[in-house]
N, CA, C and O of each residue as an XYZ file, in Angstrom:
456
protein
N     -24.145    -12.136    -41.252
C     -23.681    -12.692    -39.994
C     -22.527    -11.881    -39.414
O     -22.435    -11.718    -38.198
N     -21.650    -11.371    -40.271
C     -20.511    -10.589    -39.788
C     -20.970     -9.319    -39.099
O     -20.374     -8.914    -38.101
N     -22.024     -8.678    -39.609
C     -22.558     -7.471    -38.974
C     -23.118     -7.781    -37.585
O     -22.948     -7.003    -36.647
N     -23.789     -8.936    -37.470
C     -24.311     -9.344    -36.158
C     -23.184     -9.521    -35.158
O     -23.312     -9.130    -33.998
N     -22.084    -10.109    -35.600
C     -20.944    -10.343    -34.721
C     -20.317     -9.028    -34.264
O     -19.939     -8.888    -33.101
N     -20.208     -8.076    -35.172
C     -19.644     -6.767    -34.834
C     -20.552     -6.063    -33.816
O     -20.061     -5.494    -32.841
N     -21.839     -6.098    -34.032
C     -22.772     -5.467    -33.105
C     -22.719     -6.144    -31.744
O     -22.751     -5.478    -30.709
N     -22.639     -7.455    -31.748
C     -22.549     -8.200    -30.478
C     -21.296     -7.794    -29.708
O     -21.356     -7.549    -28.503
N     -20.172     -7.725    -30.399
C     -18.923     -7.325    -29.735
C     -19.003     -5.881    -29.237
O     -18.489     -5.568    -28.163
N     -19.633     -5.014    -30.000
C     -19.773     -3.614    -29.581
C     -20.659     -3.505    -28.348
O     -20.376     -2.716    -27.447
N     -21.713     -4.282    -28.304
C     -22.585     -4.273    -27.120
C     -21.840     -4.798    -25.892
O     -21.999     -4.265    -24.794
N     -21.043     -5.822    -26.072
C     -20.252     -6.340    -24.958
C     -19.208     -5.318    -24.506
O     -18.948     -5.180    -23.311
N     -18.622     -4.614    -25.449
C     -17.665     -3.555    -25.103
C     -18.377     -2.443    -24.337
O     -17.822     -1.889    -23.388
N     -19.592     -2.119    -24.742
C     -20.373     -1.109    -24.031
C     -20.673     -1.568    -22.610
O     -20.639     -0.771    -21.671
N     -20.964     -2.848    -22.459
C     -21.218     -3.386    -21.120
C     -19.965     -3.289    -20.247
O     -20.054     -2.915    -19.078
N     -18.809     -3.622    -20.802
C     -17.557     -3.519    -20.038
C     -17.260     -2.069    -19.669
O     -16.789     -1.787    -18.567
N     -17.535     -1.164    -20.582
C     -17.310      0.258    -20.303
C     -18.250      0.744    -19.204
O     -17.845      1.497    -18.319
N     -19.496      0.311    -19.266
C     -20.463      0.649    -18.217
C     -19.951      0.187    -16.850
O     -20.002      0.935    -15.873
N     -19.464     -1.042    -16.794
C     -18.947     -1.571    -15.532
C     -17.707     -0.803    -15.073
O     -17.497     -0.636    -13.872
N     -16.891     -0.338    -16.007
C     -15.711      0.465    -15.641
C     -16.142      1.796    -15.023
O     -15.556      2.240    -14.035
N     -17.165      2.436    -15.603
C     -17.686      3.682    -15.020
C     -18.213      3.420    -13.610
O     -17.987      4.217    -12.699
N     -18.918      2.295    -13.435
C     -19.434      1.958    -12.105
C     -18.300      1.717    -11.115
O     -18.372      2.162     -9.969
N     -17.247      1.014    -11.552
C     -16.106      0.785    -10.656
C     -15.455      2.102    -10.261
O     -15.015      2.260     -9.122
N     -15.390      3.033    -11.176
C     -14.815      4.337    -10.868
C     -15.674      5.056     -9.825
O     -15.150      5.673     -8.898
N     -16.989      4.973     -9.984
C     -17.885      5.562     -8.986
C     -17.713      4.917     -7.619
O     -17.669      5.610     -6.603
N     -17.617      3.588     -7.591
C     -17.410      2.893     -6.324
C     -16.073      3.264     -5.691
O     -15.970      3.362     -4.468
N     -15.056      3.469     -6.514
C     -13.756      3.896     -6.003
C     -13.854      5.273     -5.364
O     -13.267      5.515     -4.309
N     -14.598      6.178     -6.003
C     -14.788      7.508     -5.419
C     -15.529      7.413     -4.091
O     -15.246      8.177     -3.167
N     -16.479      6.480     -3.985
C     -17.170      6.280     -2.701
C     -16.198      5.784     -1.638
O     -16.271      6.207     -0.484
N     -15.295      4.893     -2.018
C     -14.302      4.384     -1.061
C     -13.362      5.502     -0.611
O     -13.028      5.594      0.571
N     -12.938      6.346     -1.542
C     -12.093      7.484     -1.185
C     -12.861      8.420     -0.263
O     -12.298      8.974      0.681
N     -14.145      8.594     -0.539
C     -14.996      9.424      0.316
C     -14.988      8.922      1.751
O     -14.814      9.698      2.690
N     -15.173      7.640      1.907
C     -15.171      7.048      3.238
C     -13.800      7.184      3.900
O     -13.700      7.515      5.082
N     -12.759      6.928      3.131
C     -11.407      7.037      3.683
C     -11.060      8.455      4.095
O     -10.575      8.689      5.201
N     -11.311      9.397      3.201
C     -10.945     10.793      3.478
C     -11.854     11.419      4.525
O     -11.396     12.203      5.357
N     -13.133     11.081      4.491
C     -14.092     11.739      5.373
C     -14.242     11.119      6.742
O     -14.635     11.799      7.690
N     -13.934      9.827      6.865
C     -14.172      9.146      8.137
C     -12.914      8.484      8.704
O     -12.577      8.686      9.871
N     -12.238      7.714      7.901
C     -11.124      6.913      8.423
C      -9.911      7.774      8.767
O      -9.361      7.653      9.862
N      -9.494      8.628      7.859
C      -8.309      9.466      8.114
C      -8.497     10.340      9.345
O      -7.611     10.364     10.200
N      -9.615     11.062      9.477
C      -9.775     11.880     10.688
C      -9.795     11.049     11.977
O      -9.288     11.493     13.007
N     -10.377      9.852     11.922
C     -10.434      9.011     13.118
C      -9.048      8.535     13.532
O      -8.768      8.381     14.720
N      -8.195      8.305     12.561
C      -6.846      7.811     12.850
C      -5.918      8.936     13.293
O      -5.100      8.759     14.195
N      -6.054     10.098     12.649
C      -5.118     11.185     12.923
C      -5.531     12.064     14.085
O      -4.674     12.686     14.712
N      -6.814     12.137     14.394
C      -7.280     13.038     15.446
C      -7.192     14.478     14.979
O      -6.828     14.736     13.831
N      -7.513     15.400     15.836
C      -7.437     16.820     15.484
C      -8.665     17.273     14.723
O      -9.746     16.704     14.871
N      -8.494     18.292     13.916
C      -9.574     18.909     13.157
C     -10.145     17.913     12.148
O      -9.398     17.272     11.410
N     -11.468     17.788     12.121
C     -12.092     16.819     11.220
C     -12.932     17.436     10.114
O     -13.152     16.793      9.087
N     -13.411     18.674     10.293
C     -14.354     19.232      9.326
C     -13.810     19.311      7.899
O     -14.574     19.065      6.966
N     -12.514     19.645      7.672
C     -12.075     19.676      6.267
C     -12.145     18.300      5.608
O     -12.474     18.182      4.428
N     -11.834     17.274      6.376
C     -11.893     15.921      5.834
C     -13.334     15.519      5.527
O     -13.597     14.837      4.536
N     -14.250     15.938      6.368
C     -15.667     15.643      6.123
C     -16.152     16.300      4.838
O     -16.896     15.696      4.065
N     -15.732     17.528      4.615
C     -16.125     18.227      3.386
C     -15.543     17.531      2.159
O     -16.250     17.306      1.177
N     -14.259     17.192      2.214
C     -13.626     16.502      1.089
C     -14.274     15.134      0.887
O     -14.521     14.726     -0.248
N     -14.549     14.428      1.978
C     -15.214     13.133      1.865
C     -16.569     13.250      1.183
O     -16.910     12.442      0.319
N     -17.335     14.255      1.573
C     -18.632     14.482      0.936
C     -18.497     14.813     -0.537
O     -19.296     14.367     -1.360
N     -17.488     15.593     -0.862
C     -17.270     15.961     -2.268
C     -16.885     14.739     -3.099
O     -17.332     14.602     -4.238
N     -16.062     13.852     -2.544
C     -15.722     12.621     -3.265
C     -16.957     11.736     -3.434
O     -17.098     11.060     -4.453
N     -17.853     11.736     -2.444
C     -19.094     10.973     -2.577
C     -19.933     11.529     -3.726
O     -20.516     10.766     -4.496
N     -19.993     12.858     -3.844
C     -20.722     13.468     -4.965
C     -20.084     13.110     -6.304
O     -20.782     12.880     -7.292
N     -18.752     13.064     -6.329
C     -18.063     12.653     -7.556
C     -18.449     11.209     -7.902
O     -18.672     10.888     -9.070
N     -18.527     10.345     -6.894
C     -18.952      8.966     -7.123
C     -20.363      8.888     -7.682
O     -20.646      8.083     -8.570
N     -21.245      9.730     -7.158
C     -22.612      9.796     -7.684
C     -22.580     10.227     -9.149
O     -23.311      9.681     -9.975
N     -21.731     11.211     -9.470
C     -21.606     11.666    -10.851
C     -21.145     10.561    -11.789
O     -21.717     10.378    -12.864
N     -20.118      9.827    -11.391
C     -19.629      8.728    -12.217
C     -20.693      7.637    -12.372
O     -20.884      7.103    -13.464
N     -21.372      7.315    -11.292
C     -22.377      6.257    -11.339
C     -23.559      6.674    -12.215
O     -24.055      5.880    -13.014
N     -24.002      7.903    -12.063
C     -25.093      8.401    -12.907
C     -24.705      8.468    -14.367
O     -25.490      8.102    -15.242
N     -23.485      8.939    -14.636
C     -23.038      9.036    -16.023
C     -22.893      7.649    -16.642
O     -23.105      7.485    -17.843
N     -22.536      6.650    -15.836
C     -22.429      5.273    -16.347
C     -23.752      4.852    -16.977
O     -23.778      4.300    -18.077
N     -24.832      5.112    -16.280
C     -26.148      4.725    -16.792
C     -26.511      5.515    -18.046
O     -26.953      4.946    -19.044
N     -26.322      6.824    -17.984
C     -26.670      7.678    -19.125
C     -25.863      7.277    -20.357
O     -26.413      7.154    -21.452
N     -24.583      7.077    -20.179
C     -23.709      6.732    -21.306
C     -24.074      5.373    -21.895
O     -24.108      5.213    -23.115
N     -24.345      4.400    -21.037
C     -24.713      3.068    -21.530
C     -25.976      3.150    -22.383
O     -26.058      2.518    -23.436
N     -26.952      3.922    -21.935
C     -28.207      4.089    -22.695
C     -27.954      4.798    -24.018
O     -28.531      4.419    -25.037
N     -27.094      5.830    -24.022
C     -26.787      6.549    -25.260
C     -26.191      5.613    -26.307
O     -26.593      5.629    -27.470
N     -25.235      4.805    -25.883
C     -24.567      3.903    -26.822
C     -25.541      2.834    -27.318
O     -25.566      2.527    -28.510
N     -26.338      2.269    -26.417
C     -27.310      1.251    -26.837
C     -28.317      1.823    -27.836
O     -28.651      1.175    -28.828
N     -28.790      3.026    -27.571
C     -29.733      3.671    -28.488
C     -29.095      3.891    -29.852
O     -29.717      3.649    -30.887
N     -27.845      4.354    -29.843
C     -27.144      4.571    -31.111
C     -26.960      3.258    -31.862
O     -27.119      3.219    -33.082
N     -26.628      2.189    -31.156
C     -26.479      0.879    -31.807
C     -27.797      0.409    -32.400
O     -27.824     -0.132    -33.506
N     -28.889      0.610    -31.674
C     -30.208      0.223    -32.184
C     -30.541      0.961    -33.475
O     -31.208      0.418    -34.355
N     -30.075      2.200    -33.580
C     -30.353      3.027    -34.758
C     -29.273      2.910    -35.824
O     -29.365      3.537    -36.879
N     -28.242      2.102    -35.548
C     -27.160      1.932    -36.516
C     -26.206      3.104    -36.550
O     -25.509      3.303    -37.545
N     -26.159      3.887    -35.481
C     -25.311      5.075    -35.448
C     -24.212      4.983    -34.415
O     -23.844      3.900    -33.959
N     -23.703      6.129    -34.061
C     -22.591      6.259    -33.121
C     -22.939      7.342    -32.117
O     -23.529      8.359    -32.480
N     -22.582      7.136    -30.869
C     -22.846      8.117    -29.814
C     -21.507      8.680    -29.333
O     -20.827      8.049    -28.524
N     -21.126      9.858    -29.823
C     -19.847     10.431    -29.362
C     -19.900     10.777    -27.877
O     -20.948     11.129    -27.335
N     -18.760     10.669    -27.251
C     -18.643     10.986    -25.829
C     -18.662     12.501    -25.651
O     -17.918     13.218    -26.320
N     -19.504     12.981    -24.759
C     -19.622     14.415    -24.506
C     -18.384     14.897    -23.754
O     -18.191     14.559    -22.586
N     -17.565     15.670    -24.411
C     -16.306     16.132    -23.830
C     -16.522     17.071    -22.647
O     -15.642     17.195    -21.796
N     -17.665     17.726    -22.580
C     -17.949     18.591    -21.424
C     -18.088     17.763    -20.155
O     -17.608     18.159    -19.093
N     -18.737     16.626    -20.264
C     -18.902     15.758    -19.094
C     -17.547     15.224    -18.654
O     -17.214     15.252    -17.469
N     -16.776     14.743    -19.604
C     -15.454     14.199    -19.286
C     -14.570     15.287    -18.681
O     -13.873     15.051    -17.694
N     -14.600     16.459    -19.265
C     -13.804     17.564    -18.737
C     -14.239     17.937    -17.323
O     -13.404     18.202    -16.459
N     -15.543     17.954    -17.096
C     -16.062     18.282    -15.762
C     -15.665     17.257    -14.719
O     -15.263     17.615    -13.612
N     -15.777     15.974    -15.068
C     -15.378     14.927    -14.131
C     -13.881     14.980    -13.846
O     -13.455     14.831    -12.701
N     -13.091     15.192    -14.889
C     -11.638     15.276    -14.699
C     -11.270     16.494    -13.854
O     -10.452     16.388    -12.940
N     -11.862     17.639    -14.149
C     -11.572     18.855    -13.385
C     -11.967     18.682    -11.925
O     -11.247     19.118    -11.027
N     -13.108     18.048    -11.689
C     -13.546     17.813    -10.316
C     -12.566     16.907     -9.582
O     -12.212     17.169     -8.432
N     -12.129     15.846    -10.245
C     -11.149     14.948     -9.637
C      -9.839     15.646     -9.330
O      -9.252     15.430     -8.270
N      -9.376     16.479    -10.247
C      -8.133     17.222    -10.038
C      -8.279     18.182     -8.859
O      -7.409     18.241     -7.990
N      -9.381     18.934     -8.833
C      -9.597     19.887     -7.737
C      -9.709     19.184     -6.388
O      -9.172     19.663     -5.389
N     -10.400     18.057     -6.357
C     -10.524     17.327     -5.094
C      -9.179     16.757     -4.657
O      -8.857     16.751     -3.469
N      -8.405     16.285     -5.611
C      -7.068     15.791     -5.268
C      -6.191     16.891     -4.704
O      -5.477     16.679     -3.724
N      -6.238     18.069     -5.318
C      -5.466     19.197     -4.810
C      -5.962     19.631     -3.426
O      -5.159     19.929     -2.541
N      -7.282     19.665     -3.243
C      -7.836     20.024     -1.945
C      -7.421     19.019     -0.879
O      -7.110     19.399      0.250
N      -7.415     17.758     -1.229
C      -6.993     16.734     -0.288
C      -5.508     16.899      0.060
O      -5.108     16.715      1.210
N      -4.717     17.239     -0.924
C      -3.304     17.524     -0.682
C      -3.149     18.679      0.284
O      -2.370     18.595      1.234
N      -3.880     19.755      0.056
C      -3.784     20.944      0.908
C      -4.200     20.619      2.334
O      -3.499     20.988      3.276
N      -5.325     19.938      2.514
C      -5.737     19.691      3.901
C      -4.841     18.661      4.583
O      -4.671     18.694      5.801
N      -4.279     17.767      3.818
C      -3.357     16.797      4.426
C      -2.114     17.474      4.943
O      -1.580     17.093      5.985
N      -1.650     18.478      4.223
C      -0.444     19.197      4.629
C      -0.764     20.274      5.681
O       0.014     20.485      6.612
N      -1.908     20.951      5.526
C      -2.188     22.128      6.355
C      -2.905     21.822      7.670
O      -2.703     22.536      8.652
N      -3.729     20.787      7.714
C      -4.514     20.514      8.912
C      -3.698     19.705      9.884
O      -3.027     18.740      9.516
N      -3.769     20.124     11.155
C      -2.973     19.414     12.175
C      -3.685     18.222     12.728
O      -3.147     17.527     13.590
């Protein structure tokens, strides 16, 4: 019975983690809308850099949302087999690097674009 309880808690933790990945993707979509549409509409002037950054944040959101599904399936499969699914550090590094680069790009266009 104790093993069943541990597996149940692990599955629930996996579900919460899946939802956290989805929330992160939705947040990137919101930033996409803000950076690509709302900020240019409010500030006026040049809009194309904001559109590019907005599109890039939307792609980041797609990445987070897609990875949420893939990761949830990996963990569930590992649990079914009694194993462990380590987190792929290349994916995490890529998502983090993309977020950092987009943040820096947003900083640059916010300061440089009139």
